[in-house]
C-alpha positions in Angstrom: 5.8 -8.0 10.3 5.5 -5.2 7.8 3.6 -6.0 4.6 4.0 -4.9 1.0 1.0 -3.4 -0.7 1.5 -5.6 -3.8 0.0 -9.0 -3.7 -2.2 -11.6 -5.5 -4.4 -14.4 -4.3 -7.0 -16.8 -5.7 -9.5 -19.3 -4.4 -11.8 -21.7 -6.2 -14.5 -24.0 -5.0 -17.9 -25.6 -5.5 -20.7 -24.1 -3.5 -24.1 -25.9 -3.7 -23.2 -27.2 -7.2 -22.1 -23.8 -8.4 -18.5 -23.3 -9.4 -16.9 -20.1 -8.0 -13.6 -18.5 -8.7 -12.3 -15.5 -6.6 -9.3 -13.5 -7.6 -7.8 -10.7 -5.5 -4.9 -8.4 -6.5 -3.5 -5.3 -4.9 -1.0 -2.5 -5.8 0.2 0.6 -4.0 -2.2 3.3 -2.9 -2.0 5.9 -0.1 -5.3 4.7 1.2 -7.4 1.6 1.0 -9.3 1.6 -2.3 -11.5 -1.4 -3.1 -12.9 -2.3 -6.5 -15.4 -5.3 -6.6 -16.6 -7.1 -9.7 -19.5 -9.4 -8.9 -22.2 -11.1 -11.0 -25.4 -9.1 -10.9 -27.2 -11.8 -8.9 -24.5 -11.6 -6.1 -24.6 -7.8 -5.7 -26.4 -8.1 -2.3 -23.1 -9.6 -0.9 -21.0 -6.5 -1.8 -21.2 -5.0 1.7 -20.1 -8.2 3.4 -17.2 -8.8 1.0 -16.1 -5.2 1.6 -16.1 -5.8 5.4 -14.0 -8.9 4.9 -11.4 -7.0 2.9 -11.2 -4.0 5.3 -10.7 -6.3 8.3 -7.5 -7.7 6.7 -6.1 -4.6 4.9 -5.5 -1.0 5.6 -3.7 0.4 2.5 -3.5 -0.4 -1.1 -5.6 -0.4 -4.3 -7.4 -3.8 -4.2 -9.3 -5.4 -7.1 -11.4 -8.4 -6.2 -13.4 -10.3 -8.9 -15.9 -13.1 -8.3 -16.8 -15.4 -11.2 -19.4 -18.2 -11.1 -20.4 -21.0 -13.4 -24.0 -22.2 -12.9 -25.1 -25.7 -14.0 -28.0 -25.9 -16.5 -30.4 -27.0 -13.8 -29.6 -23.9 -11.7 -29.7 -21.6 -14.7 -33.1 -22.8 -15.9 -36.0 -20.4 -15.8 -39.0 -21.3 -13.6 -42.4 -21.9 -15.3 -45.1 -20.1 -13.5 -47.8 -22.7 -13.9 -50.5 -20.5 -12.4 -49.9 -17.8 -14.9 -49.8 -20.3 -17.7 -53.1 -21.8 -16.5 -54.8 -18.4 -16.6 -53.6 -17.9 -20.2 -55.0 -21.3 -21.2 -58.3 -20.7 -19.6 -58.7 -17.5 -21.6 -57.6 -19.0 -24.9 -59.6 -22.3 -24.6 -62.9 -20.8 -25.9 -61.1 -19.3 -28.9 -59.9 -22.7 -29.9 -63.4 -24.2 -30.0 -65.6 -21.4 -31.1 -63.5 -19.3 -33.4 -61.5 -21.9 -35.4 -61.6 -25.6 -34.8 -58.2 -25.8 -36.5 -56.6 -23.4 -34.1 -53.9 -25.1 -32.1 -52.0 -23.6 -29.1 -48.2 -23.5 -29.5 -46.5 -24.1 -26.2 -43.3 -22.2 -27.3 -45.4 -19.1 -27.9 -47.2 -19.5 -24.6 -43.8 -19.6 -22.7 -43.0 -16.2 -24.2 -46.0 -14.6 -22.7 -45.3 -12.1 -19.8 -45.0 -13.8 -16.4 -44.9 -17.4 -17.7 -41.1 -17.9 -17.5 -39.3 -16.4 -14.5 -35.6 -16.3 -13.9 -34.2 -18.0 -10.7 -34.8 -15.8 -7.7 -31.7 -13.8 -6.8 -32.5 -13.8 -3.1 -32.7 -17.6 -3.1 -29.3 -17.9 -4.8 -27.6 -15.5 -2.4 -29.0 -17.5 0.6 -27.7 -20.7 -0.9 -24.2 -19.6 -1.6 -23.5 -16.8 0.9 -21.6 -18.7 3.5 -19.5 -20.7 1.1 -18.7 -17.8 -1.2 -17.6 -15.5 1.7 -15.3 -18.3 2.8 -13.7 -18.4 -0.6 -13.3 -14.6 -0.5 -11.5 -14.9 2.8 -9.2 -17.6 1.4 -8.3 -15.4 -1.6 -7.5 -12.4 0.6 -5.5 -14.6 3.0 -3.4 -15.8 0.0 -2.8 -12.2 -1.1 -1.8 -11.2 2.4 0.7 -14.1 2.5 2.3 -12.8 -0.7 2.3 -9.2 0.7 4.1 -10.5 3.9 6.7 -12.3 1.8 7.5 -9.2 -0.2 7.3 -7.1 2.9 10.2 -9.2 4.4 12.4 -8.4 1.4 11.5 -4.7 1.7 12.4 -4.7 5.4 15.8 -6.2 4.6 16.5 -3.5 2.1 15.3 -0.8 4.6 17.7 -2.1 7.4 20.5 -2.2 4.9 20.0 1.5 4.1 19.7 2.3 7.8 23.1 0.7 8.3 24.6 2.8 5.5 23.3 6.0 7.1 24.6 4.9 10.5 28.1 4.2 9.1 28.3 7.6 7.4 26.9 9.3 10.4 29.6 7.8 12.6 32.2 9.1 10.1 30.6 12.6 10.1 30.7 12.7 13.9 34.4 11.8 14.0 35.2 14.4 11.3 33.1 17.1 13.0 35.4 17.0 16.0 38.4 17.9 13.7 36.6 20.6 11.6 36.9 23.4 14.1 40.6 22.7 14.7 41.3 22.6 11.0 39.5 25.9 10.6 41.6 27.4 13.4 44.8 26.2 11.8 43.9 27.5 8.3 42.7 30.8 9.7 45.8 31.3 11.8 48.0 30.5 8.8 46.2 32.8 6.6 46.1 35.6 9.1 49.9 35.2 9.7 50.5 35.4 6.0 48.5 38.6 5.5 49.7 40.4 8.6 53.3 39.6 7.8 53.0 41.3 4.4 51.2 44.3 5.9 53.5 44.3 8.9 50.4 44.2 11.2 49.8 42.3 14.4 46.6 40.4 15.2 46.2 39.4 18.8 45.4 35.8 19.7 42.1 36.8 21.5 40.7 38.1 18.2 41.6 34.9 16.5 40.0 32.8 19.2 36.8 34.8 19.1 36.6 34.3 15.3 37.1 30.5 15.7 34.5 30.4 18.4 31.9 32.0 16.2 32.7 29.5 13.4 32.5 26.6 15.9 29.0 27.7 17.0 27.8 28.2 13.5 29.1 24.9 12.2 28.1 22.8 15.2 26.1 19.7 14.0 26.0 17.7 17.2 22.3 18.3 17.6 21.5 17.3 14.1 23.6 14.1 14.5 21.8 13.3 17.7 18.3 13.8 16.1 19.3 11.8 13.0 20.5 9.0 15.3 17.2 9.0 17.1 15.3 8.8 13.8 17.4 5.8 12.8 16.6 4.0 16.1 12.9 4.7 15.5 13.1 3.4 11.9 14.5 0.1 13.3 11.6 -0.2 15.7 9.2 0.4 12.8 10.8 -2.4 10.8 10.1 -4.7 13.7 6.4 -3.6 14.1 3.5 -6.0 13.7 1.1 -3.4 12.4 1.0 -1.2 9.2 3.7 1.4 9.4 4.2 2.6 5.9 3.0 6.2 6.5 5.0 6.6 9.7 8.2 5.3 7.9 7.6 7.8 5.1 7.4 10.6 7.7 10.6 9.4 9.4 12.3 9.5 6.0 11.3 13.2 5.6 12.6 14.1 9.0 15.9 12.3 8.3 16.3 14.2 5.1 15.7 17.4 6.9 18.6 16.7 9.3 20.9 15.5 6.5 20.3 18.8 4.6 21.1 20.8 7.8 24.3 18.8 8.3 25.3 19.5 4.7 24.8 23.2 5.0 26.6 23.5 8.4 29.3 20.9 8.0 31.9 23.0 6.1 34.0 20.1 5.1 34.4 18.1 1.9 34.5 14.7 3.6 31.3 15.5 5.5 29.6 16.7 2.3 30.5 13.4 0.6 29.1 11.4 3.5 25.9 13.4 3.4 25.4 12.6 -0.2 25.6 8.9 0.6 23.2 9.4 3.5 20.7 11.3 1.3 20.9 8.5 -1.3 20.0 5.9 1.4 17.2 8.1 2.7 15.7 8.4 -0.8 15.8 4.6 -1.0 14.0 4.3 2.3 11.4 6.8 1.1 10.8 4.8 -2.1 10.4 1.5 -0.1 8.1 3.2 2.5 5.7 3.9 -0.4 5.5 0.1 -1.0 4.6 -0.7 2.5 1.1 -1.0 4.0 
């Protein structure tokens, strides 16, 4: 089933006592463009998250944000007791010899370089990697579901416009069979009128040759056949199980090419009006193709 490029999905969960919230949203783009927003401590997971997204999507501008809320225990800095012990050993003689009233302030000691260390980023990544990647997959899956739902509505609109084109093309094909005969009748009537005034005679062979030239110049059977083939291919695209947005856009361009040729060669007001309706439907198909993955 064809999918839209517009979607939204979220997933939340608790991974090793850490609250995570993943939000994924996507809009139209000719190619796949991924923008990730991760906490600094989770940057090592960027490549793996990128791979998860690219396995699921082929087109669209995707924004994925990961937020985490760490408990106080997990956020607490670690005290490097070895470093603190070294500082105390160096300061102990000063307390006794220099000034018996000198007292060591623990708060000041904790501010010394190397005494307090933040939680190790590698350790955090190892703890949460599996659970967080699963949440990312859930958010992407929810977004894909929305894209599928919208894609179904787009396909329904596409098929409706294909039907409009087919109806008008059928009318054009029927009218095209009458165009040459109508031209023959108008030409014969005009020639008869002019030759009667000038008292001239135009033989039937000359008239037939002129009509034959017009018939060849205004023949649109080939264009009708090609446009019919493009419509059949468009229906197949709408039933495809893989991304077909670019191919459908190409088909719309080809259909527009044939419609323009029919308009220039048709030589009939009814055909011209039908072509206008066809081109309107093709424009709608082209617009919708830009929304499909």
